N, C-alpha and C positions, 0 to 999 in steps of 0.2 A: 651654400650647399651644406647640409648637415652631415656630419661624420660621426661614426660610432667610435667607441673607445679603442678599436683596433686600427683606426685610420681609414677605414673603408667607408663606403656610402651607407646611408641610413636605409634600412630595409623597406621603409615606407615610400622611398623616392621612386618615381616612375622613370627617371632618366637612366639610360643605359650606362653601364660602367665603361671605363676606358678599354678594358679587356674585351667586352662585348663589341665595342665599336671596331677595334682592331680585327677581331675574328670575322665580323661582318664584311669588312673591306677585303680581307683575305679570301673569303668565300666568293664575294662578288667578282673579284679579278679572276679567280680560277674558273668560275662559271662562264665568264665572258670568253675565256680561252677555249673552254669545252665547246661552247656553242659555235665558235668560229671553225673548229677543227672537225667536229663529229658530224656524221651523217645519221639521221634518225629514220627508222623504218615507218614510223607513224606518218601518214600522209598530211596530217594537220601541221607537222613540224618540218616537213621536207621543203627546203628552199626558203624558209622564213628567217629573216634577220631579227634577232631578239635583243631588246634593250633591257638591261637590268638596272633599274633606278636605285634600288636600295636593298640591303639584306639586313634584317634585324634578327639577332640571335637571342635565345633565351639565356638567363643568367648562368645556367649550367652548360651552355654551349652545345646542348644535344639536339636542339631544334633551331631551324633557321626559316624565317618567313622571307621569301624572295618576291619582291615587287617587280613584275615584268610586263612588257608590252611589245607588240610587234612594231618594228621600225616603220614609221610613215603611215600607219593605219590608225584611224581615229574612231572607228565604230566600236562602241562598247561591247557589242556582241562578239566581234572578232577578238577583242582583248580577253574576254571571258573564255572563249573557246581555246585560245592559246594557253591560258592558265590551266584549264582542264587537261589539255594534251600534255603539258609539262608535268602535271601531277601524275598522269598515267605513266610517264617515262621516268619518274623521280628515282626509282630504284636503280635504273641504268645510269642516270646522271650522278647519283650518289656514289656509285661504284667508281666512276671516272674521277669524281671529286676527291675521293679518298686517296687516289694515287697522285693527285696534284697538290695536295696541301699537307702540311705537317702539323696535325693537331692530334691530341690524345683520342678524341672521338670524331668521327665524321658525322656531322649533324643530319638529322632527318630534314628533308627539304619540303617545304610547303609553299607552292607557288600561288601568288595572288595577283590578279589583274591590277595594273597600276594606272589609275585614271587621273593622276595628278597632272600629267601633261595636258589632258583635256580641260581640266579645271583652270590651268594657267592660260590656255588659249581662250577660254570663255571669259576670263577676267580681262584679258587684253582687248577682246572685242567690246566689252562694256566700257573700258577706259577710252577706246577710240570712237565712241559714239559722239556726235556733235554736241549734244546737250551736256554730256559729262566733260568733254574736252573744254567747253566754254567755262565750266565751273573750276576746272583744274588750272586754267591759265590765269 
């Protein structure tokens, strides 16, 4: 990993800094608590269990991309609908987040449907096919 003269990461590196990773985890844990405790007026969010897979923050920590999916739902359309509903409620969620975390700025939240669980399930189904199983053994 290349470092510049001040001991930090190189600006051309695409890897998140340790500060970004810590902030992302802080936001992820706080959002999980908010989703457990809060009731939402939006019917698309009422009674939905939400999984937060990852939070990626910008280098200045003013924006956070939140990868989310409804727990136990595998339809991509339902995942996309959840992300749209959360983006509609992002101002409310951001207000609650600001009270739960100690950061200089409360990041703007951008919710994105997390399809990585579906990708993992698809890869498992491929690995469990008899012709692939035979080659792996």
